[in-house]
Every structure is written in structure tokens, then in C-alpha cells.
C-alpha positions as CSV (number, residue, x, y, z in Angstrom):
1,X,0.0,0.0,0.0
2,X,1.2,3.5,-0.8
3,X,1.1,5.4,2.4
4,X,-2.0,3.4,3.4
5,X,-4.1,5.3,0.9
6,X,-4.2,3.5,-2.4
7,X,-6.3,0.4,-2.8
8,X,-3.8,-1.4,-5.0
9,X,-0.6,-3.4,-4.8
10,X,2.6,-1.7,-5.9
11,X,5.0,-4.0,-7.8
12,X,8.4,-4.7,-6.4
13,X,9.7,-3.7,-9.8
14,X,8.6,-0.1,-9.3
15,X,11.6,2.1,-10.1
16,X,10.2,5.5,-9.4
17,X,7.0,7.4,-8.6
18,X,6.5,11.1,-9.4
19,X,3.9,13.6,-10.4
20,X,3.8,14.8,-14.0
21,X,1.6,16.7,-16.3
22,X,0.4,15.3,-19.6
23,X,0.9,17.6,-22.6
24,X,-0.7,17.3,-26.1
25,X,1.9,17.1,-28.9
26,X,-0.5,16.6,-31.9
27,X,-0.5,12.8,-32.7
28,X,0.7,11.8,-29.2
29,X,0.9,12.9,-25.6
30,X,4.0,13.6,-23.6
31,X,4.7,12.8,-19.9
32,X,7.9,14.4,-18.7
33,X,10.2,12.5,-16.4
34,X,11.9,14.6,-13.7
35,X,15.6,14.9,-14.3
36,X,16.3,13.5,-10.8
37,X,14.8,10.2,-11.8
38,X,17.4,9.8,-14.5
39,X,20.3,11.2,-12.5
40,X,19.7,8.9,-9.5
41,X,19.9,5.9,-11.8
42,X,16.2,4.8,-11.5
43,X,15.5,5.5,-15.1
44,X,17.9,5.3,-18.1
45,X,17.5,7.4,-21.2
46,X,16.7,5.4,-24.3
47,X,15.2,2.5,-22.4
48,X,11.5,1.4,-22.6
49,X,9.3,1.2,-19.4
50,X,5.8,0.4,-18.4
51,X,3.9,3.5,-17.3
52,X,1.0,3.5,-14.8
53,X,-1.1,6.6,-14.4
54,X,-2.7,7.3,-11.0
55,X,-5.0,10.2,-10.5
56,X,-3.9,12.9,-8.0
57,X,-7.5,13.7,-7.2
58,X,-8.9,12.1,-4.0
59,X,-9.2,8.3,-3.5
60,X,-12.9,7.8,-3.8
61,X,-13.0,4.9,-1.4
62,X,-11.6,6.9,1.4
63,X,-12.1,10.6,0.3
64,X,-8.4,11.1,1.3
65,X,-6.1,13.1,-0.9
66,X,-3.4,11.0,-2.5
67,X,0.1,12.5,-1.9
68,X,2.0,14.0,-4.9
69,X,5.4,12.8,-3.8
70,X,6.4,9.2,-3.2
71,X,6.8,8.1,0.3
72,X,10.2,6.8,1.5
73,X,10.5,3.0,0.9
74,X,11.6,2.4,4.5
75,X,10.2,3.1,7.9
76,X,11.8,3.6,11.3
77,X,12.6,0.3,13.1
78,X,12.6,-1.6,9.8
79,X,15.4,-4.1,9.3
80,X,17.2,-4.2,5.9
81,X,20.1,-6.0,4.3
82,X,22.1,-3.5,2.2
83,X,25.4,-3.2,0.4
84,X,27.5,-0.1,0.9
85,X,28.1,1.4,-2.6
86,X,29.8,4.7,-1.7
87,X,31.2,6.8,1.2
88,X,29.6,10.1,2.0
89,X,31.4,13.4,2.7
90,X,31.3,12.7,6.5
91,X,32.8,9.2,6.0
92,X,29.6,7.2,6.4
93,X,28.6,4.4,4.1
94,X,25.9,4.9,1.5
95,X,23.6,2.2,0.3
96,X,20.8,2.7,-2.3
97,X,17.5,0.8,-2.3
98,X,14.3,1.2,-4.2
99,X,14.1,4.2,-6.7
100,X,17.7,5.1,-5.7
101,X,16.7,6.1,-2.2
102,X,19.8,6.5,0.0
103,X,20.4,4.9,3.4
104,X,23.4,6.3,5.3
105,X,25.1,3.7,7.5
106,X,27.9,4.9,9.8
107,X,31.0,2.8,10.5
108,X,30.9,0.9,7.2
109,X,33.1,0.7,4.0
110,X,32.4,0.2,0.3
111,X,31.5,-3.4,-0.4
112,X,30.3,-4.2,3.1
113,X,27.0,-6.1,3.2
114,X,25.3,-5.0,6.3
115,X,22.1,-5.8,8.3
116,X,20.8,-2.4,9.5
117,X,18.0,-1.1,11.5
118,X,16.5,2.1,10.1
119,X,16.7,4.8,12.9
120,X,15.7,8.0,11.0
121,X,13.7,8.6,7.9
122,X,13.6,11.8,5.8
123,X,12.0,12.4,2.4
124,X,15.2,11.9,0.5
125,X,17.4,9.7,2.7
126,X,17.4,7.5,5.8
127,X,19.9,6.6,8.5
128,X,20.5,3.0,9.5
129,X,22.4,1.6,12.4
130,X,24.6,-1.4,11.5
131,X,23.5,-4.6,13.3
132,X,26.0,-7.0,11.6
133,X,28.5,-7.2,8.7
134,X,28.6,-10.0,6.3
135,X,31.3,-8.6,3.9
């Protein structure tokens, strides 16, 4: 469920979720993909993808407004297995999960495979405390 509001299952293959306008270009319609989706590696230029359109109006079954921005793919207290792909400016390990979402893991190195508990969640990154290393 998407934030507990949508009455549909979201595929594990979901790469990104964003709001976009549809514009008329004569014989076809254009949906623009935000640059950040390509730059974070979720979407690659020249590739083909399946597209699902979800109204940003209200969810008729609950009369609740559907949020425009995707929710973080992790929650505080969640346990994840991640691989450290990079080191941040402060020396912490960086792992990426669904849609290129970043999890910062202190006291780790590139290549470490770590079991982490998510301790803090922000809209564009989370912090996870390492529970174990599996290198």
C-alpha cells in the first residue's frame, strides 16, 4: 500500500514514482520524467518502461487526498540488508535501495553487506544503524 491510501498493490519492480503533467503534442501525448529520476539511476535514457497513471485527485473509497510525492521506501525500526556502494562526505557508508533512495550507514566501508535497523527517515534519505557485517 502507498502510504496506506491506495487500494492497489505496488509492484516490487517499481523504479520511481513522481507527479507529472500530460501535454498534447499533436499525434501523441508527452509525460515528462523529472531529471532527478534519470540522474539517481532509477530510469535510463533510451530504455523502454511500463507506465501506470494514477489520479492525483482524491481516493474515492476513502475521500483522502493522494500525496503528490512518493513516500520513503523504508520506515523507522525496519530491518534491511544493504550493500554499501559509496562513502559520503562525512565518512559514512551509503547504500541505495528502491528508486535510488539513500540509506546512510555509519562505520561501514564500500563493499560491506550489512544488516541495518532504520533509525531515522527523511523524504530523500534514511539513517540505518549497522546490526552486523557479512562482507
